[in-house]
N, C-alpha and C positions, 0 to 999 in steps of 0.2 A: 587406617582407612580400609574400607572394604572394597571389593572389586567393582561394584556398581558406581560408587562415588568416584573412583579413579577414572572410569570410562567417561562419566559426565564431565569431570573437570578437564580431561583431555579434549573432549569435544568443544567445551567452552573456550579453552585456550586457542584452539585452531580456528575459532570463529564460526564453527558449524553449530546449528541448533540440534539439540538431541532429537533423534528421530524415533518415532514409535511405530512399530509395524502392526500393532493391535488396533484394528479399525473400530472396535467396540468402545474404546475409551478416547481415541483420537481420530475423528473422521477426517478423510482427506480434504485438503484445502480446495475450494472451488474458486474459479476466477471471478474477479469483481466485474460486474456489468453495469454500465451507466444507464439510467433511465432516459436521459437526454444526451445528445452529442455534446462533447466538450467545446467550450467557446475559445476560439483562437484569439491571440492578441490583436490581430489586424482585422478581425471580423467586426461587423457592426455591433454596437452595444446592445445588450439584451433588454435594456430599459426603453429603447426605442427613440432616443433623442437624435439619432443620425450620426453621432460621433463614433470613432473607433473605441473598442472595448478598453484598450490600453490607456486612452486619454480620458475615459469616463469612470466607469465602475471598477475597472481593473487597476486604477492608479494606486489605490491603497491596499491592494491585495498582495 
């Protein structure tokens, strides 16, 4: 085994993802932004029938 594969296998065993400091090949991760706000379980259902989301469309989710 060469030195690079040893480093990668050690990182994988520790549960860490291999990190790349070269931004030309691996751009930094940007946070995920929702277009609409998240629907809570106890909020009114998005389909508009008046029931709670957990009892309507969220029942099978």
